[in-house]
LUMTI-459182 format. One line per 8 residues: number of its first residue (from 1); for each residue y, z, x of C-alpha. Coordinates in steps of 0.1 Angstrom, whole numbers, padded with zeros to 4 digits, always signed. Example, Ala and Ser with C-alpha at 12.3 -4.5 7.8 and 13.67 -1.06 7.14 Angstrom:
1) -0045 +0078 +0123 ~ -0011 +0071 +0137 $
***
This chain:
1) -0005 +0222 +1019 ~ +0000 +0244 +1050 ~ +0026 +0271 +1048 ~ +0037 +0293 +1077 ~ +0046 +0329 +1072 ~ +0054 +0361 +1092 ~ +0019 +0376 +1097 ~ -0006 +0390 +1098 $
9) -0020 +0393 +1063 ~ -0004 +0420 +1042 ~ +0032 +0415 +1053 ~ +0058 +0413 +1026 ~ +0063 +0377 +1037 ~ +0026 +0371 +1031 ~ +0030 +0386 +0996 ~ +0061 +0364 +0990 $
17) +0041 +0333 +1001 ~ +0012 +0341 +0977 ~ +0036 +0346 +0948 ~ +0056 +0314 +0956 ~ +0027 +0290 +0963 ~ -0001 +0305 +0942 ~ -0003 +0274 +0919 ~ -0010 +0251 +0948 $
25) -0048 +0244 +0949 ~ -0047 +0232 +0985 ~ -0027 +0261 +0999 ~ -0035 +0272 +1034 ~ -0013 +0301 +1047 ~ -0008 +0301 +1085 ~ +0004 +0334 +1100 ~ +0029 +0333 +1128 $
33) +0040 +0362 +1151 ~ +0078 +0357 +1148 ~ +0103 +0340 +1126 ~ +0113 +0318 +1155 ~ +0076 +0306 +1157 ~ +0075 +0300 +1120 ~ +0105 +0276 +1121 ~ +0093 +0260 +1153 $
41) +0058 +0253 +1138 ~ +0076 +0236 +1108 ~ +0099 +0217 +1130 ~ +0071 +0201 +1151 ~ +0050 +0193 +1120 ~ +0022 +0219 +1123 ~ +0029 +0231 +1087 ~ +0044 +0215 +1056 $
49) +0066 +0244 +1046 ~ +0075 +0278 +1057 ~ +0088 +0311 +1042 ~ +0111 +0335 +1060 ~ +0130 +0367 +1051 ~ +0168 +0363 +1051 ~ +0183 +0394 +1035 ~ +0173 +0429 +1023 $
57) +0193 +0448 +0997 ~ +0194 +0479 +1019 ~ +0191 +0467 +1055 ~ +0212 +0435 +1052 ~ +0207 +0401 +1068 ~ +0179 +0390 +1091 ~ +0196 +0377 +1122 ~ +0166 +0360 +1137 $
65) +0163 +0337 +1107 ~ +0199 +0326 +1109 ~ +0197 +0321 +1147 ~ +0165 +0301 +1145 ~ +0178 +0278 +1118 ~ +0210 +0272 +1137 ~ +0190 +0260 +1167 ~ +0168 +0238 +1145 $
73) +0176 +0202 +1139 ~ +0156 +0191 +1109 ~ +0146 +0223 +1089 ~ +0164 +0231 +1057 ~ +0164 +0257 +1029 ~ +0149 +0242 +0998 ~ +0143 +0273 +0976 ~ +0146 +0310 +0975 $
81) +0127 +0338 +0959 ~ +0133 +0376 +0956 ~ +0106 +0401 +0961 ~ +0108 +0438 +0951 ~ +0099 +0460 +0981 ~ +0080 +0493 +0976 ~ +0072 +0510 +1009 ~ +0042 +0533 +1011 $
89) +0031 +0557 +1038 ~ -0005 +0548 +1049 ~ -0032 +0565 +1069 ~ -0068 +0560 +1076 ~ -0093 +0572 +1050 ~ -0105 +0608 +1049 ~ -0074 +0625 +1063 ~ -0058 +0654 +1046 $
97) -0023 +0642 +1052 ~ -0013 +0636 +1016 ~ -0004 +0673 +1011 ~ +0003 +0679 +1048 ~ +0029 +0653 +1059 ~ +0041 +0677 +1086 ~ +0009 +0671 +1105 ~ +0017 +0635 +1111 $
105) +0026 +0630 +1148 ~ +0034 +0593 +1148 ~ +0048 +0567 +1123 ~ +0049 +0530 +1130 ~ +0067 +0503 +1111 ~ +0091 +0473 +1115 ~ +0126 +0485 +1125 ~ +0141 +0472 +1092 $
113) +0115 +0491 +1072 ~ +0123 +0523 +1092 ~ +0159 +0518 +1084 ~ +0151 +0515 +1047 ~ +0131 +0548 +1047 ~ +0153 +0571 +1070 ~ +0160 +0597 +1043 ~ +0123 +0602 +1037 $
121) +0115 +0602 +1074 ~ +0142 +0628 +1082 ~ +0131 +0650 +1053 ~ +0093 +0648 +1057 ~ +0085 +0635 +1092 ~ +0112 +0651 +1114 ~ +0088 +0660 +1142 ~ +0069 +0627 +1142 $
129) +0073 +0600 +1169 ~ +0088 +0569 +1154 ~ +0075 +0537 +1169 ~ +0089 +0503 +1159 ~ +0065 +0474 +1154 ~ +0071 +0436 +1151 ~ +0058 +0438 +1115 ~ +0044 +0464 +1091 $
137) +0011 +0445 +1087 ~ +0006 +0444 +1125 ~ +0011 +0482 +1125 ~ -0015 +0486 +1097 ~ -0040 +0462 +1114 ~ -0037 +0481 +1147 ~ -0043 +0514 +1129 ~ -0074 +0501 +1112 $
145) -0087 +0486 +1145 ~ -0081 +0519 +1163 ~ -0100 +0538 +1136 ~ -0129 +0512 +1138 ~ -0130 +0518 +1175 ~ -0135 +0556 +1169 ~ -0100 +0565 +1183 ~ -0085 +0597 +1169 $
153) -0058 +0585 +1146 ~ -0061 +0612 +1120 ~ -0025 +0622 +1125 ~ -0010 +0587 +1127 ~ +0006 +0568 +1098 ~ +0023 +0534 +1091 ~ +0048 +0523 +1066 ~ +0037 +0492 +1047 $
161) +0029 +0478 +1013 ~ +0001 +0485 +0988 ~ -0012 +0451 +0996 ~ -0015 +0462 +1032 ~ -0034 +0493 +1022 ~ -0059 +0471 +1003 ~ -0064 +0445 +1030 ~ -0069 +0471 +1058 $
169) -0086 +0498 +1038 ~ -0060 +0524 +1044 ~ -0052 +0554 +1022 ~ -0018 +0556 +1005 ~ -0006 +0592 +1012 ~ +0029 +0588 +0998 ~ +0043 +0561 +0975 ~ +0078 +0546 +0970 $
177) +0094 +0561 +1000 ~ +0124 +0537 +1000 ~ +0158 +0554 +1003 ~ +0170 +0534 +0974 ~ +0151 +0529 +0941 ~ +0161 +0492 +0941 ~ +0149 +0476 +0972 ~ +0146 +0438 +0973 $
185) +0142 +0411 +1000 ~ +0154 +0376 +0996 ~ +0131 +0349 +1011 ~ +0140 +0313 +1020 ~ +0114 +0285 +1015 ~ +0120 +0260 +1043 ~ +0111 +0223 +1046 ~ +0120 +0192 +1065 $
193) +0123 +0173 +1032 ~ +0156 +0184 +1016 ~ +0144 +0171 +0982 ~ +0112 +0190 +0981 ~ +0125 +0222 +0964 ~ +0118 +0232 +0928 ~ +0149 +0226 +0906 ~ +0162 +0254 +0885 $
201) +0197 +0261 +0869 ~ +0205 +0287 +0896 ~ +0220 +0266 +0924 ~ +0233 +0277 +0958 ~ +0243 +0263 +0991 ~ +0244 +0280 +1025 ~ +0265 +0269 +1055 ~ +0274 +0282 +1089 $
209) +0309 +0276 +1103 ~ +0335 +0287 +1128 ~ +0372 +0288 +1121 ~ +0402 +0278 +1141 ~ +0414 +0308 +1162 ~ +0447 +0313 +1143 ~ +0460 +0338 +1118 ~ +0449 +0332 +1082 $
217) +0422 +0306 +1089 ~ +0394 +0324 +1072 ~ +0417 +0334 +1043 ~ +0426 +0297 +1038 ~ +0389 +0288 +1035 ~ +0382 +0315 +1010 ~ +0413 +0305 +0990 ~ +0400 +0269 +0988 $
225) +0367 +0282 +0972 ~ +0388 +0303 +0948 ~ +0411 +0274 +0938 ~ +0380 +0253 +0931 ~ +0364 +0280 +0910 ~ +0333 +0282 +0933 ~ +0318 +0316 +0936 ~ +0310 +0330 +0971 $
233) +0280 +0352 +0967 ~ +0276 +0362 +1003 ~ +0296 +0361 +1035 ~ +0284 +0375 +1069 ~ +0297 +0372 +1104 ~ +0274 +0364 +1134 ~ +0283 +0363 +1171 ~ +0290 +0328 +1182 $
241) +0272 +0336 +1215 ~ +0299 +0321 +1236 ~ +0328 +0345 +1243 ~ +0332 +0381 +1232 ~ +0351 +0382 +1199 ~ +0341 +0347 +1188 ~ +0321 +0346 +1155 ~ +0303 +0323 +1132 $
249) +0304 +0329 +1094 ~ +0274 +0324 +1071 ~ +0283 +0319 +1035 ~ +0263 +0314 +1003 ~ +0282 +0297 +0974 ~ +0271 +0288 +0939 ~ +0271 +0250 +0941 ~ +0244 +0225 +0949 $
257) +0251 +0194 +0971 ~ +0241 +0172 +0942 ~ +0270 +0185 +0922 ~ +0299 +0160 +0919 ~ +0324 +0187 +0931 ~ +0305 +0193 +0964 ~ +0318 +0165 +0986 ~ +0354 +0172 +0977 $
265) +0351 +0209 +0983 ~ +0335 +0203 +1017 ~ +0362 +0178 +1026 ~ +0389 +0205 +1019 ~ +0372 +0233 +1039 ~ +0360 +0212 +1068 ~ +0396 +0207 +1079 ~ +0397 +0243 +1089 $
273) +0363 +0244 +1107 ~ +0357 +0240 +1144 ~ +0319 +0242 +1138 ~ +0299 +0234 +1107 ~ +0262 +0233 +1098 ~ +0247 +0229 +1064 ~ +0215 +0249 +1061 ~ +0205 +0238 +1026 $
281) +0212 +0235 +0989 ~ +0186 +0251 +0969 ~ +0176 +0270 +0937 ~ +0162 +0304 +0930 ~ +0126 +0304 +0919 ~ +0115 +0328 +0891 $
***
């Protein structure tokens, strides 16, 4: 089975993929440079499944995932998994930075990772140049390659995982630098086969919708969920990308499409929608 993930090796998505699909004996993990590429590769059949980040407990939602799924026509969420995130500050071997963080002149990481470590950065790396990267593992790989090419990177560091440190032979100079002690990222497992997910008792559905432009329209929708005793576990607004001030809403609610109550609930709320897209009904994997 071929599974696309946000690469290169060592990314948190790579770790999530290994944990999710480790029991599959024919597993082949295919790295992709962006989330959009991941979903496109699945859509055109280059891979069988994909795994993408959707939400972090500190930094919030991943907009690119939502936007790419909205544009897709035959890709659906079939499972989710949650991965604990533990950021580390990494440097090349042999530096003396562990006790001299003030000597670091440059720190590179994904922009969401930087946002999750700002307290540490302000306190310990105030004079360092902060450079965003498309992924933490790319930053780690580039640092390793520069070191292998005999470039002077003794005062550079990246923020990434312990897994990254092992893969790219980097030294951990500071551990657990997250601003919050509990830092988790939720990942979606995607497929073109809506019935390919692993079934568990923890059911959820995600939909995108736009409401009528009139007072109380969103409140009415939320009231319908409350009346039907269906828990909304997440609600987030996204620009509709039409006119300024127009928004789509992304909601997660604790009900699977196979539940007998699902069709009646959707019939009630769709009366108040001007746009609707079902992204998937799925279960959380252990």
